[in-house]
N, CA, C and O of each residue as an XYZ file, in Angstrom:
448
protein
N    -110.269    -42.909     31.270
C    -110.208    -42.627     29.845
C    -109.287    -43.647     29.194
O    -108.235    -43.985     29.734
N    -109.686    -44.120     28.055
C    -108.976    -45.121     27.266
C    -107.637    -44.551     26.784
O    -107.611    -43.631     25.967
N    -106.531    -45.098     27.289
C    -105.199    -44.581     26.953
C    -104.871    -44.757     25.470
O    -104.178    -43.927     24.883
N    -105.364    -45.826     24.874
C    -105.133    -46.031     23.433
C    -105.826    -44.939     22.615
O    -105.266    -44.438     21.640
N    -107.038    -44.578     23.014
C    -107.767    -43.519     22.325
C    -107.036    -42.185     22.478
O    -106.941    -41.414     21.522
N    -106.528    -41.917     23.657
C    -105.796    -40.670     23.879
C    -104.577    -40.605     22.958
O    -104.339    -39.582     22.316
N    -103.812    -41.680     22.890
C    -102.617    -41.687     22.034
C    -103.000    -41.593     20.558
O    -102.356    -40.876     19.792
N    -104.033    -42.307     20.169
C    -104.507    -42.249     18.786
C    -104.947    -40.825     18.430
O    -104.600    -40.309     17.367
N    -105.709    -40.200     19.320
C    -106.177    -38.838     19.062
C    -105.041    -37.829     19.120
O    -105.066    -36.832     18.398
N    -104.052    -38.068     19.958
C    -102.891    -37.174     20.001
C    -102.211    -37.155     18.637
O    -101.848    -36.092     18.134
N    -102.040    -38.326     18.042
C    -101.416    -38.394     16.716
C    -102.284    -37.711     15.664
O    -101.770    -37.012     14.791
N    -103.596    -37.911     15.745
C    -104.516    -37.239     14.814
C    -104.433    -35.727     14.973
O    -104.394    -34.992     13.986
N    -104.408    -35.272     16.207
C    -104.358    -33.835     16.482
C    -103.048    -33.215     16.002
O    -103.049    -32.124     15.433
N    -101.939    -33.904     16.228
C    -100.649    -33.396     15.748
C    -100.626    -33.313     14.228
O    -100.114    -32.350     13.657
N    -101.178    -34.319     13.583
C    -101.256    -34.324     12.124
C    -102.154    -33.199     11.619
O    -101.821    -32.522     10.647
N    -103.285    -33.003     12.276
C    -104.220    -31.946     11.890
C    -103.594    -30.569     12.107
O    -103.782    -29.669     11.289
N    -102.860    -30.401     13.188
C    -102.177    -29.131     13.442
C    -101.193    -28.835     12.317
O    -101.143    -27.717     11.805
N    -100.422    -29.828     11.941
C     -99.448    -29.658     10.858
C    -100.149    -29.307      9.542
O     -99.683    -28.441      8.802
N    -101.254    -29.970      9.253
C    -102.007    -29.720      8.021
C    -102.545    -28.285      7.995
O    -102.427    -27.592      6.984
N    -103.129    -27.851      9.100
C    -103.708    -26.509      9.168
C    -102.622    -25.440      9.028
O    -102.793    -24.478      8.279
N    -101.518    -25.603      9.739
C    -100.422    -24.628      9.648
C     -99.880    -24.578      8.223
O     -99.533    -23.505      7.728
N     -99.805    -25.722      7.567
C     -99.341    -25.763      6.177
C    -100.278    -24.980      5.261
O     -99.822    -24.201      4.424
N    -101.571    -25.181      5.418
C    -102.555    -24.450      4.599
C    -102.472    -22.957      4.883
O    -102.446    -22.149      3.954
N    -102.430    -22.585      6.153
C    -102.356    -21.174      6.512
C    -101.082    -20.526      5.968
O    -101.106    -19.371      5.543
N     -99.996    -21.247      5.979
C     -98.732    -20.711      5.487
C     -98.757    -20.502      3.975
O     -98.159    -19.553      3.469
N     -99.445    -21.380      3.256
C     -99.562    -21.216      1.802
C    -100.525    -20.099      1.446
O    -100.317    -19.389      0.462
N    -101.578    -19.936      2.237
C    -102.627    -18.967      1.929
C    -102.285    -17.558      2.386
O    -102.955    -16.603      1.993
N    -101.265    -17.414      3.200
C    -100.919    -16.097      3.709
C     -99.617    -16.156      4.468
O     -98.790    -17.040      4.246
N     -99.441    -15.203      5.371
C     -98.222    -15.208      6.167
C     -98.552    -14.939      7.621
O     -99.507    -14.236      7.949
N     -97.736    -15.517      8.477
C     -97.939    -15.342      9.912
C     -97.328    -14.011     10.315
O     -96.134    -13.774     10.135
N     -98.166    -13.156     10.860
C     -97.721    -11.826     11.269
C     -97.860    -11.599     12.761
O     -97.359    -10.604     13.285
N     -98.522    -12.492     13.440
C     -98.829    -12.230     14.834
C    -100.019    -11.295     14.903
O    -100.721    -11.120     13.907
N    -100.253    -10.713     16.015
C    -101.383     -9.793     16.168
C    -101.086     -8.525     15.367
O    -100.028     -7.913     15.519
N    -102.015     -8.151     14.535
C    -101.833     -6.970     13.709
C    -103.173     -6.401     13.310
O    -104.096     -6.324     14.121
N    -103.275     -6.002     12.053
C    -104.513     -5.388     11.591
C    -105.630     -6.396     11.369
O    -106.792     -6.011     11.241
N    -105.299     -7.666     11.321
C    -106.287     -8.717     11.093
C    -106.475     -9.526     12.365
O    -105.546     -9.650     13.164
N    -107.669    -10.080     12.561
C    -107.843    -10.973     13.714
C    -106.982    -12.212     13.508
O    -106.749    -12.621     12.371
N    -106.522    -12.795     14.563
C    -105.686    -13.976     14.447
C    -104.240    -13.617     14.153
O    -103.837    -12.459     14.267
N    -103.471    -14.619     13.776
C    -102.049    -14.413     13.546
C    -101.658    -14.463     12.080
O    -100.569    -14.018     11.716
N    -102.524    -14.993     11.236
C    -102.207    -15.128      9.822
C    -102.925    -14.065      8.996
O    -104.106    -13.788      9.204
N    -102.194    -13.477      8.059
C    -102.764    -12.489      7.152
C    -102.873    -13.135      5.777
O    -101.863    -13.543      5.204
N    -104.099    -13.235      5.236
C    -104.230    -13.837      3.914
C    -103.583    -12.963      2.843
O    -103.518    -11.741      2.974
N    -103.106    -13.611      1.783
C    -102.552    -12.873      0.652
C    -103.665    -12.109     -0.045
O    -104.799    -12.579     -0.134
N    -103.327    -10.929     -0.536
C    -104.283    -10.141     -1.305
C    -103.994    -10.372     -2.778
O    -102.885    -10.095     -3.235
N    -104.964    -10.872     -3.532
C    -104.724    -11.166     -4.949
C    -104.613     -9.882     -5.774
O    -105.353     -8.925     -5.545
N    -103.701     -9.869     -6.716
C    -103.546     -8.737     -7.640
C    -104.001     -9.201     -9.012
O    -103.317     -9.992     -9.661
N    -105.155     -8.712     -9.457
C    -105.713     -9.130    -10.745
C    -105.698     -8.017    -11.785
O    -105.922     -8.276    -12.967
N    -105.438     -6.787    -11.362
C    -105.419     -5.674    -12.307
C    -105.988     -4.415    -11.704
O    -106.290     -4.356    -10.513
N    -106.131     -3.396    -12.555
C    -106.577     -2.089    -12.076
C    -107.998     -1.725    -12.478
O    -108.509     -0.688    -12.055
N    -108.633     -2.542    -13.270
C    -109.987     -2.229    -13.724
C    -110.986     -2.486    -12.597
O    -110.715     -3.252    -11.672
N    -112.137     -1.836    -12.692
C    -113.164     -1.949    -11.656
C    -113.594     -3.371    -11.381
O    -113.705     -3.777    -10.224
N    -113.843     -4.144    -12.451
C    -114.274     -5.527    -12.238
C    -113.149     -6.377    -11.655
O    -113.410     -7.305    -10.889
N    -111.909     -6.071    -12.007
C    -110.770     -6.806    -11.448
C    -110.609     -6.466     -9.965
O    -110.313     -7.340     -9.149
N    -110.804     -5.199     -9.626
C    -110.724     -4.797     -8.217
C    -111.820     -5.460     -7.389
O    -111.584     -5.893     -6.261
N    -113.008     -5.535     -7.954
C    -114.117     -6.188     -7.253
C    -113.817     -7.664     -7.040
O    -114.102     -8.212     -5.975
N    -113.242     -8.310     -8.052
C    -112.885     -9.732     -7.928
C    -111.804     -9.922     -6.871
O    -111.833    -10.899     -6.123
N    -110.845     -8.990     -6.804
C    -109.796     -9.064     -5.784
C    -110.394     -9.016     -4.382
O    -110.039     -9.810     -3.510
N    -111.302     -8.076     -4.185
C    -111.922     -7.919     -2.866
C    -112.748     -9.149     -2.502
O    -112.702     -9.624     -1.367
N    -113.499     -9.658     -3.470
C    -114.316    -10.848     -3.223
C    -113.440    -12.037     -2.847
O    -113.741    -12.762     -1.899
N    -112.355    -12.235     -3.591
C    -111.457    -13.356     -3.289
C    -110.766    -13.157     -1.944
O    -110.586    -14.116     -1.193
N    -110.378    -11.922     -1.634
C    -109.734    -11.642     -0.357
C    -110.690    -11.911      0.800
O    -110.290    -12.475      1.819
N    -111.952    -11.510      0.648
C    -112.951    -11.778      1.697
C    -113.087    -13.276      1.941
O    -113.183    -13.714      3.088
N    -113.098    -14.061      0.866
C    -113.191    -15.521      1.012
C    -111.953    -16.064      1.718
O    -112.056    -16.943      2.574
N    -110.780    -15.539      1.358
C    -109.537    -15.976      2.000
C    -109.521    -15.592      3.479
O    -109.054    -16.359      4.321
N    -110.029    -14.415      3.784
C    -110.079    -13.954      5.170
C    -110.993    -14.854      6.000
O    -110.665    -15.206      7.133
N    -112.143    -15.223      5.428
C    -113.067    -16.119      6.114
C    -112.439    -17.490      6.342
O    -112.541    -18.053      7.432
N    -111.789    -18.025      5.308
C    -111.126    -19.322      5.440
C    -110.031    -19.269      6.494
O    -109.906    -20.178      7.314
N    -109.243    -18.206      6.471
C    -108.176    -18.047      7.464
C    -108.753    -18.020      8.868
O    -108.224    -18.664      9.773
N    -109.829    -17.281      9.050
C    -110.467    -17.188     10.369
C    -110.946    -18.562     10.847
O    -110.735    -18.934     12.001
N    -111.594    -19.311      9.945
C    -112.092    -20.642     10.330
C    -110.943    -21.596     10.641
O    -111.012    -22.358     11.606
N    -109.885    -21.558      9.828
C    -108.744    -22.442     10.067
C    -108.030    -22.094     11.364
O    -107.599    -22.985     12.096
N    -107.905    -20.807     11.651
C    -107.269    -20.409     12.913
C    -108.109    -20.846     14.111
O    -107.563    -21.241     15.141
N    -109.417    -20.779     13.983
C    -110.285    -21.264     15.053
C    -110.095    -22.749     15.297
O    -110.001    -23.198     16.440
N    -110.038    -23.508     14.204
C    -109.817    -24.966     14.324
C    -108.440    -25.226     14.932
O    -108.294    -26.106     15.781
N    -107.427    -24.463     14.502
C    -106.084    -24.639     15.047
C    -106.074    -24.394     16.556
O    -105.418    -25.130     17.294
N    -106.783    -23.386     17.017
C    -106.848    -23.109     18.456
C    -107.504    -24.268     19.204
O    -107.059    -24.645     20.288
N    -108.562    -24.831     18.620
C    -109.231    -25.973     19.274
C    -108.306    -27.195     19.322
O    -108.270    -27.912     20.322
N    -107.566    -27.426     18.243
C    -106.630    -28.552     18.193
C    -105.527    -28.351     19.229
O    -105.191    -29.278     19.967
N    -104.961    -27.139     19.287
C    -103.902    -26.866     20.261
C    -104.419    -26.988     21.696
O    -103.699    -27.458     22.576
N    -105.653    -26.571     21.932
C    -106.239    -26.700     23.271
C    -106.406    -28.171     23.648
O    -106.175    -28.551     24.796
N    -106.804    -28.990     22.686
C    -106.951    -30.428     22.953
C    -105.594    -31.057     23.257
O    -105.486    -31.887     24.159
N    -104.569    -30.673     22.519
C    -103.217    -31.186     22.797
C    -102.763    -30.764     24.193
O    -102.112    -31.536     24.896
N    -103.101    -29.556     24.589
C    -102.755    -29.093     25.945
C    -103.493    -29.912     27.000
O    -102.925    -30.250     28.038
N    -104.768    -30.231     26.730
C    -105.528    -31.056     27.684
C    -104.920    -32.457     27.794
O    -104.936    -33.057     28.869
N    -104.390    -32.972     26.700
C    -103.721    -34.278     26.760
C    -102.501    -34.169     27.677
O    -102.280    -35.036     28.523
N    -101.705    -33.101     27.511
C    -100.533    -32.876     28.361
C    -100.926    -32.727     29.829
O    -100.263    -33.258     30.719
N    -102.027    -31.989     30.068
C    -102.478    -31.714     31.444
C    -103.127    -32.917     32.117
O    -103.268    -32.956     33.339
N    -103.520    -33.897     31.308
C    -104.239    -35.037     31.864
C    -105.730    -34.786     32.013
O    -106.416    -35.532     32.711
N    -106.242    -33.737     31.361
C    -107.667    -33.423     31.459
C    -108.407    -33.741     30.163
O    -109.587    -33.417     30.029
N    -107.735    -34.363     29.222
C    -108.378    -34.701     27.944
C    -109.533    -35.666     28.188
O    -109.422    -36.607     28.974
N    -110.631    -35.414     27.505
C    -111.801    -36.274     27.648
C    -112.804    -35.765     28.668
O    -113.816    -36.414     28.932
N    -112.518    -34.596     29.244
C    -113.423    -33.971     30.212
C    -113.864    -32.624     29.665
O    -113.099    -31.948     28.976
N    -115.099    -32.230     29.969
C    -115.564    -30.904     29.571
C    -115.170    -29.897     30.651
O    -114.514    -30.259     31.628
N    -115.564    -28.647     30.480
C    -115.184    -27.583     31.413
C    -115.708    -27.826     32.829
O    -115.120    -27.346     33.798
N    -116.813    -28.571     32.954
C    -117.369    -28.878     34.274
C    -116.802    -30.173     34.852
O    -117.213    -30.599     35.931
N    -115.854    -30.806     34.140
C    -115.232    -32.026     34.637
C    -115.979    -33.303     34.294
O    -115.619    -34.382     34.765
N    -117.033    -33.184     33.464
C    -117.790    -34.378     33.063
C    -117.087    -35.057     31.892
O    -116.431    -34.411     31.076
N    -117.244    -36.376     31.833
C    -116.641    -37.138     30.735
C    -117.310    -36.804     29.412
O    -118.532    -36.676     29.328
N    -116.480    -36.665     28.373
C    -116.974    -36.522     27.006
C    -117.056    -37.941     26.448
O    -116.096    -38.700     26.582
N    -118.162    -38.319     25.833
C    -118.291    -39.682     25.312
C    -117.156    -40.030     24.334
O    -116.777    -39.213     23.496
N    -116.624    -41.248     24.454
C    -115.533    -41.692     23.588
C    -115.920    -41.628     22.115
O    -115.090    -41.301     21.267
N    -117.173    -41.938     21.811
C    -117.621    -41.883     20.417
C    -117.466    -40.465     19.869
O    -117.095    -40.288     18.708
N    -117.742    -39.469     20.679
C    -117.579    -38.076     20.237
C    -116.105    -37.760     20.035
O    -115.746    -37.114     19.052
N    -115.251    -38.201     20.941
C    -113.822    -37.946     20.811
C    -113.221    -38.658     19.592
O    -112.284    -38.158     18.971
N    -113.769    -39.823     19.260
C    -113.304    -40.515     18.053
C    -113.679    -39.733     16.806
O    -112.907    -39.664     15.849
N    -114.868    -39.146     16.824
C    -115.354    -38.395     15.665
C    -114.725    -37.007     15.588
O    -114.402    -36.525     14.503
N    -114.555    -36.373     16.738
C    -114.022    -34.994     16.801
C    -112.967    -34.952     17.904
O    -113.278    -34.602     19.042
N    -111.718    -35.307     17.576
C    -110.686    -35.399     18.611
C    -110.456    -34.112     19.409
O    -109.972    -34.168     20.539
N    -110.797    -32.950     18.831
C    -110.594    -31.692     19.558
C    -111.805    -31.274     20.389
O    -111.820    -30.183     20.958
N    -112.823    -32.142     20.463
C    -114.054    -31.815     21.197
C    -113.741    -31.464     22.646
O    -112.922    -32.106     23.304
N    -114.427    -30.414     23.123
C    -114.260    -30.023     24.528
C    -115.586    -30.069     25.281
O    -115.685    -29.605     26.417
N    -116.595    -30.630     24.639
C    -117.892    -30.806     25.308
C    -118.636    -31.959     24.661
O    -119.752    -32.281     25.070
């Protein structure tokens, strides 16, 4: 595996991890395992007490929950890739086959 690519992707992955954690921290709070899947709980918007305002709150919260779920999934993939770099298994899939360098350049957290 190309050592320059590994170092380049490590920096990309660290930057992406920082970006995702920053977004998650602004969009909600880290609670650990609780009533929501994942570790981050999205903020619930308060728009008022009327029926249409309550409906808008729920709609916005659902969108925030979906975004949080997707970002946490990406964060897990990024952290797993960083762990593979530490382990010396970066660039290999679960069966030990090489992942094409072009794929790793395009998607540094790729695991297949």
